[in-house]
C-alpha positions in Angstrom: 90.7 105.5 124.8 92.3 107.8 122.2 92.0 105.9 118.9 93.7 107.2 116.0 93.6 106.2 112.4 96.6 107.2 110.1 95.6 108.8 106.9 98.5 107.3 104.8 99.3 108.0 101.3 97.2 105.6 99.0 95.1 104.1 102.0 92.0 102.1 100.9 88.9 104.1 101.9 86.9 100.9 102.6 89.3 100.1 105.2 89.4 103.2 106.9 85.5 103.5 106.8 85.1 100.0 108.3 87.3 100.9 111.3 85.2 104.2 112.0 82.0 102.4 111.5 82.6 99.5 113.9 84.1 101.7 116.6 81.4 104.3 116.3 78.8 101.6 116.5 80.6 100.3 119.7 80.3 103.8 121.0 76.7 104.0 120.2 75.7 100.7 121.9 77.7 101.8 125.1 75.8 105.0 125.2 72.4 103.2 124.8 73.2 101.1 127.7 73.9 104.0 129.8 77.7 103.8 129.8 80.2 106.3 128.6 81.6 106.0 125.0 84.9 104.1 125.1 86.6 105.4 121.9 87.6 109.0 121.1 88.3 108.7 117.3 90.5 111.0 115.4 92.4 110.9 111.9 96.1 111.5 111.9 98.0 113.0 109.0 101.2 114.6 107.8 99.9 118.1 106.8 98.6 120.8 109.0 95.2 120.7 107.3 93.3 118.0 105.4 90.3 117.7 103.2 88.6 114.5 104.7 86.4 112.1 102.7 82.7 112.7 103.0 82.0 109.7 105.2 84.5 110.6 108.0 84.5 114.4 107.6 82.8 114.8 111.0 86.0 113.3 112.8 88.8 115.6 114.1 91.9 115.7 112.1 95.1 116.0 114.0 98.5 116.7 112.4 101.5 114.5 113.7 103.3 117.7 114.4 101.0 118.4 117.3 102.9 115.6 119.2 99.8 114.0 120.9 99.8 110.6 122.4 97.3 107.8 121.7 96.3 104.5 123.1 95.3 102.6 120.0 96.5 103.3 116.4 95.1 101.7 113.3 96.9 101.7 109.9 94.3 101.0 107.2 95.0 98.8 104.1 96.8 100.2 101.0 95.1 100.1 97.8 96.6 98.0 94.7 99.8 100.0 94.6 103.7 99.6 94.2 104.3 98.7 97.8 107.9 99.9 98.0 107.0 103.3 96.4 104.1 103.5 98.8 106.3 102.8 101.9 108.7 105.4 100.6 105.8 108.0 100.4 104.8 107.1 103.9 108.0 106.9 105.6 107.3 110.0 107.8 104.9 107.9 109.7 107.7 105.3 110.8 109.4 107.2 113.5 106.0 108.4 114.7 104.7 104.9 115.0 108.1 103.9 116.8 107.6 106.6 119.2 103.9 106.1 119.9 104.6 102.5 120.6 107.5 103.3 123.0 104.9 105.4 124.8 102.7 102.6 125.3 100.3 102.8 122.2 98.8 99.4 120.8 99.4 99.2 117.1 97.0 97.6 114.7 97.0 97.1 110.9 94.4 96.0 108.4 95.4 93.9 105.5 98.5 95.4 103.7 98.8 98.1 106.2 101.1 95.6 107.9 103.8 96.5 105.4 103.9 100.0 107.0 104.1 98.4 110.6 106.9 96.0 109.2 108.9 98.9 107.9 109.2 100.3 111.4 111.2 97.2 112.5 108.8 96.8 115.5 107.7 93.4 114.0 111.0 91.9 113.7 111.1 88.5 115.4 107.4 88.7 116.1 104.3 87.2 114.7 102.4 89.0 112.0 100.0 88.4 109.1 98.8 90.3 106.0 96.5 89.7 103.1 97.0 86.2 101.9 97.9 87.2 98.4 100.6 89.8 99.7 102.2 87.1 102.0 105.0 86.1 99.6 105.9 89.7 98.9 105.8 90.5 102.7 108.1 87.5 103.5 110.4 88.6 100.8 110.6 92.2 102.0 110.7 91.5 105.6 112.3 88.0 106.3 112.9 88.9 110.0 109.3 88.7 110.8 107.6 85.4 111.8 105.0 85.6 109.2 101.7 83.5 109.7 100.2 83.8 106.0 97.2 81.9 106.9 96.3 83.7 110.1 93.1 85.8 110.2 94.6 87.8 113.1 98.1 87.9 114.6 99.1 89.6 117.6 102.6 89.9 119.5 103.8 92.4 122.1 101.0 94.8 121.8 100.9 94.8 117.9 97.9 93.5 116.1 97.8 92.6 112.2 95.0 91.1 110.3 94.5 89.2 107.0 92.8 90.5 103.9 89.7 92.7 103.7 87.0 91.1 106.0 89.6 89.6 108.2 90.0 93.1 109.6 86.5 92.8 111.2 88.0 89.9 113.2 90.9 92.2 114.4 88.4 94.8 115.4 86.3 92.1 117.3 89.4 91.0 119.1 90.3 94.6 120.2 86.6 95.3 121.2 86.6 92.0 123.3 89.8 93.0 125.0 88.7 96.6 125.9 84.9 96.3 126.2 84.1 92.6 126.8 82.9 89.7 124.8 79.2 90.4 125.0 79.7 93.8 123.1 82.1 92.0 120.6 79.4 89.5 120.0 76.7 92.2 119.5 79.0 93.9 116.9 79.6 90.7 115.1 75.8 90.2 114.8 75.3 93.8 113.5 77.9 93.5 110.8 77.1 89.8 109.9 80.5 88.6 110.8 81.1 84.9 111.2 83.3 84.6 114.3 84.6 81.1 113.5 86.9 81.8 110.8 90.3 80.3 111.7 92.2 80.7 108.4 92.3 83.0 105.3 94.2 80.5 103.1 91.1 79.6 101.1 90.6 83.2 99.8 94.1 83.2 98.2 94.3 83.8 94.4 97.6 82.9 92.8 98.5 85.9 90.5 102.0 85.3 89.4 104.5 88.2 89.4 105.5 89.1 85.9 106.6 92.7 86.5 110.4 91.9 86.3 113.1 92.0 83.7 114.6 88.7 84.2 114.0 87.1 80.6 115.1 83.6 81.8 112.7 83.4 84.6 110.0 84.7 82.3 110.6 81.9 79.9 110.0 79.3 82.8 106.9 81.3 83.8 105.5 81.1 80.4 106.2 77.5 80.0 104.6 76.6 83.2 101.5 78.8 82.4 101.0 77.1 79.0 102.1 73.5 79.8 101.4 73.0 83.5 99.0 70.1 83.0 101.6 68.0 81.1 104.6 69.0 83.4 105.3 66.2 85.9 108.2 67.9 87.6 110.0 71.2 87.5 113.0 69.7 85.8 110.7 69.4 82.8 110.0 73.1 82.8 113.7 74.1 83.2 115.4 71.5 81.1 116.2 74.0 78.1 117.0 77.1 80.2 120.8 78.1 79.7 121.5 78.4 83.4 122.4 76.1 86.3 119.6 74.8 88.5 120.9 76.6 91.6 121.3 79.9 89.8 117.9 79.7 88.1 116.2 78.8 91.4 117.9 81.8 93.1 116.9 84.1 90.2 113.3 82.7 90.1 112.7 83.3 93.8 114.2 86.7 93.6 111.8 87.6 90.8 108.6 86.0 91.8 108.9 85.4 95.5 108.7 81.5 95.2 110.7 78.6 94.2 110.0 77.1 90.8 108.6 74.0 92.5 106.1 75.9 94.5 105.2 78.2 91.7 104.3 75.1 89.7 102.4 73.7 92.4 100.3 77.0 93.0 99.6 77.0 89.3 98.3 73.6 89.1 96.0 74.2 92.3 94.8 77.5 91.1 93.5 75.7 88.1 91.9 73.1 90.2 90.2 75.9 92.3 88.7 77.4 89.2 87.3 74.1 88.0 85.8 73.4 91.4 84.3 76.9 91.5 82.8 77.0 88.0 82.2 73.6 86.7 80.4 70.5 87.8 83.4 68.1 86.7 84.2 65.3 89.1 87.2 65.4 91.4 89.1 62.7 89.5 88.7 64.6 86.2 89.9 67.9 87.9 92.9 66.2 89.2 93.9 65.1 85.8 93.2 68.5 84.1 95.3 70.2 87.0 98.3 67.9 86.0 98.2 65.3 88.9 97.7 61.5 88.6 97.8 60.6 92.3 94.7 61.5 94.3 96.3 61.3 97.8 99.0 63.6 96.7 96.5 65.9 95.0 94.3 66.2 98.1 97.3 66.8 100.4 98.7 69.4 98.3 95.3 71.1 97.7 94.7 71.2 101.6 98.2 72.4 102.3 97.7 75.4 100.0 94.1 76.3 100.5 93.4 75.2 104.1 90.6 72.8 103.0 89.8 69.8 101.2 88.7 70.0 97.5 85.0 69.0 98.5 85.0 71.7 101.3 86.3 74.2 98.9 83.7 73.5 96.3 80.9 73.5 99.0 82.1 77.2 100.0 82.8 78.7 96.6 80.7 76.9 94.1 78.3 79.5 92.5 74.7 78.7 93.5 73.0 82.0 92.7 70.6 82.0 89.7 71.7 84.4 87.0 69.9 87.7 86.8 68.2 87.9 83.4 
């Protein structure tokens, strides 16, 4: 198989290296068993020549202008960047990806690399996922796509997308199982210490509210929620003194943050509860009150809806148990 990895502008090196490492390891295992290597790996870029990072400098570099066709194409994750600006910088890949797909190539993206696949239009009306913390932005930019924000891996019509960071390993395992069989995929999982039973990435989310906008009224609501969320029983209390109609404010709030005011308040409260579960030994009832809730059933239901697990399961997974290094 001819496997190519796009050297996009602002790609994340860790994402690129992980793709190379996994598929080179698969080739090594196949060779040790007396089989032929399955994957011929190359890096694809815009310029005629390219200075490659040290860890992948042994791989062939091929400019898009050469017009070669590939079987499997990976788009690595992007770093912490302005996504609209980054998509503009990488717009030259869009027609190339469309052409490769039309000729039969399988497309795959790690993490926020899904934004570039989405920009091709090939994911419209199809299932996709991306990093859980980028899901709201993704949904806002590409409403035609059937986003599965909690999914670790999503695939539809020969296009694969994965969730954030280590979820990309599950995508690679899925492709290895497809092309090389389950036995090899399991061996790779063991070599890279990958838990194969992950079914959701929701519990990895971190709510970092978008504040890089110039809507002062929305910012006022955000600040009030941030400073007073434990005492706010409803969103009406947060917007009562805002000089705008509720309908207009909700529209502006969603445009600026990607969320409705109600969902923003809920996520703020649950994020506070998550931090208390991670970093303190407070009881669940006290944590519920500190997060601004007074109904345990409602709190548990909302916590599970947003994180994909119960408060107890979340604490079991993320509570710090390592002794501090002195």
